C-alpha positions as CSV (number, residue, x, y, z in Angstrom):
1,M,16.5,-38.5,179.3
2,S,20.2,-37.3,179.4
3,A,23.2,-38.9,177.7
4,F,26.8,-38.3,176.8
5,I,27.3,-38.4,173.0
6,V,30.7,-39.1,171.6
7,V,31.1,-38.4,167.9
8,N,33.7,-39.3,165.4
9,P,33.2,-36.6,162.7
10,H,35.7,-38.2,160.4
11,S,33.8,-41.5,160.1
12,A,32.3,-42.6,156.8
13,G,34.9,-40.4,155.0
14,G,33.6,-37.3,156.8
15,R,29.9,-37.9,156.1
16,T,29.2,-37.9,159.8
17,A,30.4,-34.3,160.1
18,R,28.4,-33.3,157.0
19,E,25.2,-34.9,158.4
20,W,25.8,-34.0,162.0
21,S,23.1,-31.3,162.2
22,S,20.5,-33.8,161.2
23,I,21.9,-36.5,163.4
24,E,22.0,-34.1,166.4
25,M,18.4,-33.1,165.8
26,G,17.3,-36.7,165.8
27,L,19.3,-37.5,169.0
28,R,17.8,-34.6,170.8
29,G,14.4,-36.2,170.2
30,A,15.6,-39.2,172.3
31,Y,17.9,-37.3,174.7
32,P,16.6,-33.8,175.4
33,K,19.5,-33.3,177.8
34,M,22.6,-34.4,176.1
35,T,26.3,-33.4,176.1
36,V,28.3,-33.8,172.9
37,A,32.0,-34.4,172.5
38,M,33.7,-34.6,169.1
39,T,36.8,-36.7,168.7
40,S,39.9,-35.4,166.9
41,A,42.3,-38.3,167.2
42,R,42.4,-42.1,167.3
43,G,41.7,-43.5,170.8
44,E,40.2,-40.3,172.1
45,A,36.7,-41.7,172.4
46,T,37.9,-44.2,175.1
47,A,39.3,-41.4,177.3
48,L,36.2,-39.2,176.8
49,V,33.8,-42.0,177.7
50,R,35.7,-43.1,180.8
51,R,35.8,-39.5,182.0
52,A,32.1,-39.0,181.4
53,L,31.2,-42.1,183.3
54,G,33.4,-41.0,186.1
55,E,31.5,-37.7,186.2
56,G,28.2,-39.5,186.6
57,Y,26.7,-39.9,183.2
58,N,24.6,-43.0,183.1
59,E,24.1,-43.3,179.3
60,V,26.7,-43.1,176.5
61,V,26.0,-43.1,172.8
62,A,28.7,-43.5,170.2
63,V,28.2,-41.9,166.8
64,G,30.6,-43.3,164.1
65,G,31.9,-46.5,162.7
66,D,32.7,-49.9,164.3
67,G,36.0,-48.5,165.4
68,T,34.4,-45.6,167.3
69,I,32.0,-48.1,168.9
70,N,35.0,-50.2,170.0
71,E,36.8,-47.2,171.4
72,A,33.7,-46.1,173.4
73,V,33.2,-49.6,174.8
74,N,36.8,-49.6,176.0
75,G,36.0,-46.5,178.0
76,F,33.4,-48.6,180.0
77,F,36.2,-50.8,181.5
78,D,39.3,-50.4,183.6
79,S,41.2,-53.7,184.4
80,D,38.1,-55.8,183.7
81,I,36.1,-53.7,186.2
82,P,33.1,-51.7,184.8
83,V,33.7,-48.0,185.5
84,A,30.0,-47.6,186.1
85,P,28.2,-51.0,186.3
86,D,24.7,-49.7,185.7
87,A,25.6,-47.4,182.8
88,V,24.0,-48.0,179.4
89,F,25.6,-47.9,176.0
90,G,24.0,-47.1,172.6
91,F,25.3,-46.4,169.2
92,V,24.5,-44.7,165.9
93,T,26.4,-46.4,163.1
94,S,28.0,-44.1,160.6
95,G,31.2,-45.7,159.2
96,T,32.9,-47.9,156.7
97,G,31.8,-51.4,157.7
98,G,28.7,-51.2,159.9
99,D,29.0,-54.8,161.1
100,F,28.0,-54.5,164.8
101,R,24.5,-53.2,163.9
102,K,23.8,-56.2,161.8
103,T,23.8,-58.5,164.8
104,F,20.8,-56.6,166.1
105,N,19.1,-56.1,162.8
106,V,19.4,-52.3,162.9
107,A,18.9,-51.0,159.3
108,Q,21.5,-48.8,157.6
109,G,21.4,-45.1,158.3
110,Y,21.3,-42.9,161.3
111,A,17.6,-42.5,161.3
112,A,17.1,-46.2,161.9
113,A,19.6,-46.3,164.6
114,I,18.1,-43.3,166.4
115,A,14.6,-44.9,166.1
116,R,16.0,-48.0,167.8
117,L,17.5,-46.0,170.6
118,K,14.0,-44.4,171.2
119,E,12.2,-47.7,171.4
120,A,14.7,-50.2,172.8
121,R,15.2,-51.2,176.4
122,P,18.8,-51.9,177.7
123,R,19.9,-55.6,177.6
124,P,23.1,-57.1,178.9
125,I,25.5,-58.4,176.4
126,D,28.9,-60.2,176.6
127,V,32.2,-58.4,176.0
128,G,35.4,-59.9,174.8
129,K,38.8,-59.1,176.2
130,L,42.0,-59.3,174.1
131,S,45.5,-59.5,175.7
132,C,48.3,-59.5,173.1
133,V,51.5,-57.6,172.2
134,S,52.0,-54.7,169.9
135,R,54.2,-54.9,166.8
136,K,56.9,-53.4,169.1
137,G,56.4,-56.2,171.6
138,E,54.6,-54.1,174.2
139,P,51.6,-55.5,176.2
140,V,48.1,-54.6,174.8
141,T,44.7,-55.0,176.3
142,R,41.6,-54.3,174.3
143,Y,37.9,-55.0,174.8
144,F,35.5,-55.8,171.9
145,V,31.8,-56.4,171.4
146,N,31.7,-57.7,167.9
147,I,34.6,-59.8,166.5
148,A,38.3,-60.2,167.0
149,S,40.3,-62.1,164.5
150,F,43.9,-62.8,163.4
151,G,45.8,-63.9,160.3
152,L,44.7,-62.8,156.8
153,S,41.9,-60.7,158.3
154,G,44.5,-58.7,160.4
155,V,46.4,-57.9,157.2
156,I,43.3,-56.9,155.4
157,V,42.1,-54.6,158.2
158,D,45.5,-53.0,158.3
159,A,45.3,-52.3,154.6
160,V,41.7,-51.1,154.7
161,N,42.4,-48.6,157.6
162,R,45.3,-47.2,155.5
163,A,43.2,-47.1,152.3
164,R,41.6,-44.0,150.9
165,I,40.2,-44.7,147.4
166,A,38.5,-48.0,148.1
167,K,36.7,-46.6,151.1
168,L,34.9,-44.1,148.9
169,F,32.9,-47.0,147.3
170,G,31.6,-48.3,150.7
171,G,32.7,-50.7,153.4
172,Q,31.8,-54.0,151.6
173,F,33.7,-53.0,148.5
174,A,36.7,-51.9,150.5
175,F,36.9,-55.1,152.4
176,A,36.3,-57.3,149.4
177,F,38.8,-55.4,147.3
178,H,41.6,-55.6,149.9
179,S,40.6,-59.2,150.7
180,A,41.2,-60.3,147.1
181,L,44.4,-58.2,147.0
182,A,45.8,-59.6,150.2
183,M,45.0,-63.2,149.3
184,L,47.2,-63.0,146.3
185,S,50.3,-62.6,148.4
186,Y,49.3,-64.0,151.8
187,R,50.6,-67.4,153.0
188,D,48.9,-69.4,155.7
189,R,50.6,-69.2,159.1
190,T,51.1,-72.1,161.5
191,V,49.9,-71.4,165.0
192,R,48.9,-73.2,168.1
193,I,45.3,-72.6,169.1
194,R,43.7,-73.7,172.4
195,V,39.9,-73.3,173.1
196,D,39.1,-73.9,176.8
197,L,40.2,-77.4,177.7
198,D,38.5,-79.0,174.7
199,Y,40.7,-78.1,171.7
200,D,44.5,-77.8,171.4
201,E,45.9,-78.0,167.9
202,I,48.8,-76.7,165.8
203,A,47.2,-75.7,162.6
204,S,47.9,-73.9,159.3
205,I,45.5,-71.0,159.3
206,S,44.3,-68.3,157.0
207,T,42.0,-66.5,159.4
208,V,40.7,-67.3,162.9
209,A,37.7,-65.3,164.1
210,I,36.7,-65.1,167.8
211,A,33.1,-63.9,167.5
212,N,30.6,-62.3,169.8
213,G,28.6,-60.9,166.9
214,L,27.7,-62.3,163.4
215,S,29.7,-60.4,160.8
216,F,32.9,-58.5,160.0
217,G,34.6,-57.1,156.9
218,G,31.6,-55.1,155.8
219,G,29.0,-57.8,155.8
220,M,30.9,-61.2,155.9
221,R,28.7,-63.5,158.1
222,V,31.8,-65.3,159.4
223,A,29.9,-66.5,162.6
224,P,26.2,-66.8,161.6
225,N,25.3,-68.7,164.7
226,A,26.9,-66.3,167.2
227,R,24.9,-64.7,169.9
228,P,26.1,-61.7,171.9
229,D,24.6,-62.7,175.2
230,D,25.2,-66.5,175.5
231,G,28.4,-66.3,177.5
232,V,30.7,-68.0,174.9
233,F,32.6,-67.1,171.7
234,D,31.9,-68.7,168.4
235,V,35.5,-69.5,167.1
236,I,35.8,-70.0,163.4
237,V,39.1,-71.5,162.1
238,M,39.8,-71.2,158.4
239,G,42.8,-72.5,156.5
240,G,44.3,-75.2,154.4
241,A,42.5,-74.5,151.1
242,P,44.5,-73.9,147.9
243,K,44.7,-70.2,147.0
244,G,42.5,-70.5,143.9
245,Q,39.8,-72.3,145.9
246,A,40.0,-69.9,148.8
247,L,39.4,-66.9,146.4
248,K,36.5,-68.8,144.9
249,D,35.0,-69.6,148.3
250,M,35.3,-66.1,149.7
251,K,31.8,-65.2,148.5
252,L,30.4,-68.0,150.7
253,I,31.3,-66.0,153.9
254,Y,28.7,-63.3,153.0
255,T,26.0,-65.9,153.4
256,G,27.4,-68.1,156.2
257,E,27.7,-71.1,153.8
258,H,31.4,-71.3,154.4
259,L,30.7,-73.3,157.6
260,N,29.9,-76.3,155.3
261,N,33.5,-76.1,153.9
262,P,35.8,-78.9,155.1
263,N,38.6,-76.3,155.5
264,V,36.5,-74.4,158.1
265,R,36.1,-75.5,161.7
266,A,33.5,-74.0,164.1
267,L,34.2,-74.2,167.8
268,R,32.7,-72.6,170.9
269,G,34.4,-71.5,174.1
270,R,35.0,-68.9,176.8
271,K,38.8,-68.6,176.4
272,V,41.0,-68.8,173.3
273,M,44.8,-68.8,173.4
274,A,46.9,-68.5,170.2
275,A,50.6,-68.4,169.7
276,P,53.0,-68.6,166.7
277,V,55.2,-71.7,166.5
278,A,58.9,-71.6,165.7
279,E,58.5,-71.5,161.9
280,T,56.0,-68.6,162.1
281,K,57.9,-66.3,164.5
282,H,59.7,-64.4,161.8
283,R,56.3,-63.6,160.1
284,P,54.0,-61.7,162.5
285,V,50.4,-62.8,162.8
286,L,48.3,-59.6,163.0
287,I,45.2,-59.2,165.1
288,E,42.2,-56.9,164.5
289,V,39.3,-56.1,166.9
290,D,36.0,-54.7,165.6
291,G,37.7,-53.6,162.4
292,E,40.7,-51.9,164.0
293,S,44.3,-53.1,164.1
294,A,45.2,-54.2,167.6
295,G,48.6,-56.0,167.7
296,Q,49.9,-59.5,167.0
297,L,50.2,-63.0,168.5
298,P,50.7,-64.4,171.1
299,A,47.2,-63.5,172.4
300,T,44.5,-64.6,174.8
301,F,40.8,-63.9,174.2
302,E,38.5,-64.1,177.2
303,I,34.7,-63.5,177.4
304,L,33.2,-61.3,180.1
305,P,29.6,-62.5,180.3
306,R,26.8,-59.9,180.3
307,A,29.3,-57.2,181.1
308,L,27.7,-54.3,179.1
309,N,24.2,-52.9,179.2
310,L,23.3,-52.2,175.5
311,R,20.3,-50.2,174.4
312,C,19.5,-51.9,171.1
């Protein structure tokens, strides 16, 4: 079997580069005929994958963190149209958070991921599409396979991506550390949220997650009931709790028990629209997708049902 392998050697603090010879050997056991491309800059994986699909490759494997997976998935689409509709995507997680693999019960480490690639058949999964604006006000379009969110989570992801020391202790520690740090200064934002035709509310929010997968933030099970192939998002709206209580309740997100909290609402829908109200416009509401900073509100999140063939 042949494949195009796109690798982020800098993921996991450079561990991917250090372990690449072993990862490559394992991958060649699954893909005897494979072409390897190493990324050297943010966003490069998208261009590499799109070009490879245009050249006729029918299987792509991303090696890196959730951000690398996200970049590779973006290479599969061009204006909502699949570049190669029958192409198959796979991944070997080697990064800070490792949240996408958790939805499919793939154990930690490249060996487990490669073993899954060898045994799994492709399955169609949903893909999310985000339309928003950059911090400079320019239009942004991003696709995502796990979770997009905005509010406090956007601030945390921005801090984690700029961090150095906290990442050395692992993804869960980095997100927990920066979550606690950000919560000390963050103030809930008032936004208007619409989910399909069923929900339209102006709410004070801490974080809103638009989920295709189960977890974000290095293991926070923010949407424990989400399924990546059911054609709808699980939308989790959090906000309104006093700061001390919010800090105390943060640990509940790791088990999914936060859904029992009266300050948490769980909705489902195909399209989510969110915009700041007048009192919020001077304080940007940041968005992240699959653990990468993406832009700010206003934004629209739409689901593309069964748009990606995933080997997992």
